[in-house]
N, CA, C and O atoms as a GROMACS GRO file, in nm:
protein
  260
    1MET      N    1   0.094  -0.094   0.008
    1MET     CA    2  -0.014  -0.013  -0.018
    1MET      C    3   0.084   0.091  -0.026
    1MET      O    4   0.199   0.057   0.003
    2ARG      N    5   0.062   0.222  -0.063
    2ARG     CA    6   0.100   0.355  -0.070
    2ARG      C    7  -0.012   0.458   0.020
    2ARG      O    8  -0.134   0.464   0.038
    3SER      N    9   0.138   0.548   0.074
    3SER     CA   10   0.026   0.669   0.134
    3SER      C   11   0.015   0.776   0.020
    3SER      O   12   0.082   0.792  -0.083
    4PHE      N   13  -0.110   0.856   0.081
    4PHE     CA   14  -0.146   0.959  -0.001
    4PHE      C   15  -0.202   1.062   0.150
    4PHE      O   16  -0.198   1.034   0.269
    5TYR      N   17  -0.245   1.168   0.088
    5TYR     CA   18  -0.306   1.243   0.169
    5TYR      C   19  -0.383   1.326   0.074
    5TYR      O   20  -0.353   1.333  -0.045
    6ILE      N   21  -0.511   1.409   0.143
    6ILE     CA   22  -0.593   1.461   0.075
    6ILE      C   23  -0.627   1.628   0.142
    6ILE      O   24  -0.671   1.650   0.255
    7LEU      N   25  -0.601   1.705   0.067
    7LEU     CA   26  -0.632   1.860   0.155
    7LEU      C   27  -0.789   1.926   0.130
    7LEU      O   28  -0.806   1.936   0.009
    8LEU      N   29  -0.860   1.955   0.173
    8LEU     CA   30  -0.970   1.961   0.155
    8LEU      C   31  -0.999   2.118   0.152
    8LEU      O   32  -0.964   2.179   0.253
    9GLU      N   33  -1.053   2.186   0.057
    9GLU     CA   34  -1.042   2.320   0.085
    9GLU      C   35  -1.221   2.375   0.193
    9GLU      O   36  -1.337   2.349   0.162
   10ASP      N   37  -1.175   2.443   0.302
   10ASP     CA   38  -1.320   2.473   0.387
   10ASP      C   39  -1.333   2.611   0.387
   10ASP      O   40  -1.262   2.687   0.452
   11HIS      N   41  -1.446   2.652   0.295
   11HIS     CA   42  -1.476   2.811   0.240
   11HIS      C   43  -1.460   2.884   0.350
   11HIS      O   44  -1.372   2.968   0.367
   12SER      N   45  -1.560   2.847   0.439
   12SER     CA   46  -1.586   2.886   0.557
   12SER      C   47  -1.493   2.946   0.642
   12SER      O   48  -1.492   3.068   0.658
   13SER      N   49  -1.402   2.857   0.706
   13SER     CA   50  -1.276   2.955   0.753
   13SER      C   51  -1.160   2.993   0.670
   13SER      O   52  -1.087   3.080   0.717
   14GLY      N   53  -1.123   2.929   0.524
   14GLY     CA   54  -0.993   2.942   0.475
   14GLY      C   55  -0.883   2.827   0.468
   14GLY      O   56  -0.790   2.802   0.392
   15GLN      N   57  -0.933   2.771   0.574
   15GLN     CA   58  -0.843   2.661   0.612
   15GLN      C   59  -0.847   2.548   0.542
   15GLN      O   60  -0.964   2.510   0.540
   16SER      N   61  -0.755   2.450   0.466
   16SER     CA   62  -0.722   2.337   0.448
   16SER      C   63  -0.761   2.230   0.579
   16SER      O   64  -0.716   2.254   0.691
   17GLU      N   65  -0.832   2.134   0.558
   17GLU     CA   66  -0.829   1.993   0.570
   17GLU      C   67  -0.700   1.887   0.574
   17GLU      O   68  -0.616   1.918   0.489
   18ARG      N   69  -0.677   1.808   0.626
   18ARG     CA   70  -0.531   1.724   0.576
   18ARG      C   71  -0.595   1.602   0.635
   18ARG      O   72  -0.611   1.587   0.756
   19ILE      N   73  -0.632   1.509   0.537
   19ILE     CA   74  -0.636   1.341   0.554
   19ILE      C   75  -0.597   1.265   0.483
   19ILE      O   76  -0.610   1.236   0.364
   20ASP      N   77  -0.508   1.206   0.625
   20ASP     CA   78  -0.394   1.069   0.524
   20ASP      C   79  -0.475   0.899   0.504
   20ASP      O   80  -0.564   0.846   0.572
   21PHE      N   81  -0.418   0.861   0.415
   21PHE     CA   82  -0.475   0.734   0.414
   21PHE      C   83  -0.372   0.668   0.315
   21PHE      O   84  -0.280   0.719   0.251
   22GLN      N   85  -0.423   0.517   0.326
   22GLN     CA   86  -0.360   0.414   0.227
   22GLN      C   87  -0.440   0.382   0.065
   22GLN      O   88  -0.556   0.353   0.036
   23ALA      N   89  -0.339   0.399  -0.003
   23ALA     CA   90  -0.421   0.294  -0.154
   23ALA      C   91  -0.311   0.227  -0.234
   23ALA      O   92  -0.191   0.250  -0.250
   24GLU      N   93  -0.387   0.148  -0.272
   24GLU     CA   94  -0.286   0.085  -0.389
   24GLU      C   95  -0.242   0.160  -0.515
   24GLU      O   96  -0.146   0.115  -0.577
   25SER      N   97  -0.295   0.255  -0.554
   25SER     CA   98  -0.260   0.319  -0.638
   25SER      C   99  -0.295   0.462  -0.691
   25SER      O  100  -0.332   0.503  -0.581
   26PRO      N  101  -0.303   0.513  -0.729
   26PRO     CA  102  -0.322   0.688  -0.767
   26PRO      C  103  -0.464   0.664  -0.788
   26PRO      O  104  -0.525   0.684  -0.683
   27ASP      N  105  -0.530   0.634  -0.873
   27ASP     CA  106  -0.652   0.593  -0.918
   27ASP      C  107  -0.739   0.517  -0.826
   27ASP      O  108  -0.856   0.536  -0.859
   28PHE      N  109  -0.725   0.415  -0.692
   28PHE     CA  110  -0.779   0.423  -0.622
   28PHE      C  111  -0.803   0.532  -0.504
   28PHE      O  112  -0.907   0.562  -0.446
   29ALA      N  113  -0.644   0.593  -0.485
   29ALA     CA  114  -0.670   0.715  -0.372
   29ALA      C  115  -0.747   0.799  -0.449
   29ALA      O  116  -0.838   0.839  -0.376
   30LEU      N  117  -0.759   0.855  -0.579
   30LEU     CA  118  -0.879   0.933  -0.662
   30LEU      C  119  -0.991   0.888  -0.574
   30LEU      O  120  -1.023   0.968  -0.486
   31GLN      N  121  -1.069   0.755  -0.584
   31GLN     CA  122  -1.122   0.700  -0.534
   31GLN      C  123  -1.244   0.738  -0.383
   31GLN      O  124  -1.364   0.756  -0.365
   32ILE      N  125  -1.099   0.733  -0.294
   32ILE     CA  126  -1.122   0.756  -0.187
   32ILE      C  127  -1.110   0.904  -0.160
   32ILE      O  128  -1.133   0.939  -0.044
   33ALA      N  129  -1.076   1.002  -0.256
   33ALA     CA  130  -1.062   1.112  -0.196
   33ALA      C  131  -1.194   1.220  -0.264
   33ALA      O  132  -1.237   1.330  -0.229
   34GLN      N  133  -1.230   1.119  -0.382
   34GLN     CA  134  -1.399   1.194  -0.390
   34GLN      C  135  -1.491   1.142  -0.279
   34GLN      O  136  -1.584   1.222  -0.267
   35GLY      N  137  -1.502   1.042  -0.194
   35GLY     CA  138  -1.572   0.997  -0.143
   35GLY      C  139  -1.578   1.089   0.006
   35GLY      O  140  -1.679   1.107   0.075
   36GLN      N  141  -1.459   1.133   0.028
   36GLN     CA  142  -1.433   1.212   0.133
   36GLN      C  143  -1.413   1.362   0.122
   36GLN      O  144  -1.352   1.431   0.204
   37ALA      N  145  -1.466   1.399   0.021
   37ALA     CA  146  -1.484   1.544  -0.006
   37ALA      C  147  -1.598   1.639  -0.006
   37ALA      O  148  -1.590   1.762  -0.009
   38ALA      N  149  -1.741   1.542   0.001
   38ALA     CA  150  -1.825   1.588   0.005
   38ALA      C  151  -1.905   1.721  -0.061
   38ALA      O  152  -1.989   1.796  -0.010
   39GLY      N  153  -1.827   1.718  -0.238
   39GLY     CA  154  -1.839   1.807  -0.305
   39GLY      C  155  -1.753   1.928  -0.262
   39GLY      O  156  -1.794   2.029  -0.319
   40ARG      N  157  -1.648   1.952  -0.183
   40ARG     CA  158  -1.564   2.007  -0.178
   40ARG      C  159  -1.448   1.982  -0.274
   40ARG      O  160  -1.427   1.869  -0.318
   41SER      N  161  -1.360   2.105  -0.312
   41SER     CA  162  -1.264   2.081  -0.402
   41SER      C  163  -1.136   2.017  -0.307
   41SER      O  164  -1.125   1.998  -0.186
   42LEU      N  165  -1.057   1.995  -0.411
   42LEU     CA  166  -0.948   1.875  -0.317
   42LEU      C  167  -0.800   1.914  -0.405
   42LEU      O  168  -0.783   1.976  -0.511
   43GLU      N  169  -0.696   1.840  -0.299
   43GLU     CA  170  -0.549   1.873  -0.393
   43GLU      C  171  -0.557   1.716  -0.331
   43GLU      O  172  -0.615   1.690  -0.226
   44LEU      N  173  -0.480   1.604  -0.425
   44LEU     CA  174  -0.486   1.469  -0.394
   44LEU      C  175  -0.259   1.439  -0.442
   44LEU      O  176  -0.195   1.433  -0.547
   45TRP      N  177  -0.217   1.430  -0.267
   45TRP     CA  178  -0.066   1.455  -0.294
   45TRP      C  179  -0.074   1.277  -0.242
   45TRP      O  180  -0.150   1.211  -0.172
   46GLU      N  181   0.084   1.241  -0.342
   46GLU     CA  182   0.145   1.092  -0.302
   46GLU      C  183   0.284   1.204  -0.229
   46GLU      O  184   0.343   1.296  -0.285
   47GLY      N  185   0.299   1.154  -0.104
   47GLY     CA  186   0.462   1.217  -0.036
   47GLY      C  187   0.417   1.394  -0.050
   47GLY      O  188   0.328   1.468  -0.009
   48ALA      N  189   0.580   1.406  -0.163
   48ALA     CA  190   0.531   1.587  -0.219
   48ALA      C  191   0.586   1.641  -0.334
   48ALA      O  192   0.655   1.729  -0.386
   49MET      N  193   0.473   1.469  -0.354
   49MET     CA  194   0.415   1.532  -0.510
   49MET      C  195   0.287   1.542  -0.513
   49MET      O  196   0.237   1.449  -0.450
   50ARG      N  197   0.191   1.631  -0.571
   50ARG     CA  198   0.122   1.649  -0.576
   50ARG      C  199   0.042   1.632  -0.678
   50ARG      O  200   0.054   1.726  -0.755
   51LEU      N  201  -0.065   1.522  -0.727
   51LEU     CA  202  -0.088   1.442  -0.824
   51LEU      C  203  -0.223   1.544  -0.895
   51LEU      O  204  -0.276   1.499  -0.997
   52GLY      N  205  -0.271   1.669  -0.842
   52GLY     CA  206  -0.411   1.699  -0.927
   52GLY      C  207  -0.470   1.763  -0.768
   52GLY      O  208  -0.460   1.724  -0.652
   53THR      N  209  -0.540   1.891  -0.844
   53THR     CA  210  -0.673   1.940  -0.819
   53THR      C  211  -0.796   1.912  -0.882
   53THR      O  212  -0.831   1.896  -0.999
   54PHE      N  213  -0.874   1.909  -0.730
   54PHE     CA  214  -1.031   1.847  -0.856
   54PHE      C  215  -1.083   1.937  -0.791
   54PHE      O  216  -1.040   1.974  -0.682
   55CYS      N  217  -1.210   1.996  -0.864
   55CYS     CA  218  -1.310   2.066  -0.835
   55CYS      C  219  -1.422   2.011  -0.876
   55CYS      O  220  -1.431   1.992  -0.997
   56LYS      N  221  -1.552   1.967  -0.776
   56LYS     CA  222  -1.663   1.915  -0.836
   56LYS      C  223  -1.728   2.009  -0.926
   56LYS      O  224  -1.705   2.124  -0.890
   57SER      N  225  -1.791   2.002  -1.015
   57SER     CA  226  -1.854   2.082  -1.139
   57SER      C  227  -2.019   2.026  -1.180
   57SER      O  228  -2.119   2.077  -1.232
   58ALA      N  229  -1.983   1.900  -1.125
   58ALA     CA  230  -2.168   1.840  -1.195
   58ALA      C  231  -2.183   1.727  -1.086
   58ALA      O  232  -2.070   1.704  -1.041
   59PRO      N  233  -2.254   1.667  -1.040
   59PRO     CA  234  -2.326   1.574  -0.956
   59PRO      C  235  -2.225   1.466  -0.979
   59PRO      O  236  -2.182   1.406  -0.880
   60HIS      N  237  -2.181   1.432  -1.108
   60HIS     CA  238  -2.118   1.295  -1.099
   60HIS      C  239  -1.979   1.339  -1.198
   60HIS      O  240  -1.919   1.271  -1.280
   61LEU      N  241  -1.956   1.486  -1.152
   61LEU     CA  242  -1.828   1.505  -1.293
   61LEU      C  243  -1.693   1.645  -1.194
   61LEU      O  244  -1.718   1.745  -1.126
   62TRP      N  245  -1.594   1.598  -1.224
   62TRP     CA  246  -1.457   1.654  -1.124
   62TRP      C  247  -1.427   1.726  -1.241
   62TRP      O  248  -1.473   1.688  -1.349
   63ARG      N  249  -1.350   1.835  -1.234
   63ARG     CA  250  -1.239   1.898  -1.283
   63ARG      C  251  -1.081   1.878  -1.223
   63ARG      O  252  -1.028   1.891  -1.112
   64LEU      N  253  -1.042   1.845  -1.338
   64LEU     CA  254  -0.901   1.828  -1.296
   64LEU      C  255  -0.798   1.960  -1.343
   64LEU      O  256  -0.806   2.018  -1.451
   65SER      N  257  -0.707   1.990  -1.242
   65SER     CA  258  -0.623   2.087  -1.314
   65SER      C  259  -0.480   2.082  -1.247
   65SER      O  260  -0.390   2.154  -1.289
   0.00000   0.00000   0.00000
């Protein structure tokens, strides 16, 4: 298992929440991250490497940047 974490934006406080977790690969990590996001924007990281920034743009659609 590999170590990942997500940073979730909290628009009300302006701070980010960090959630650490283990996943087999980046694609499984993204599935876990989307489940934790609850519609909020997130950054997905593996160690010091940012894998992407994801913003919810529709009920089943995420925008990757």
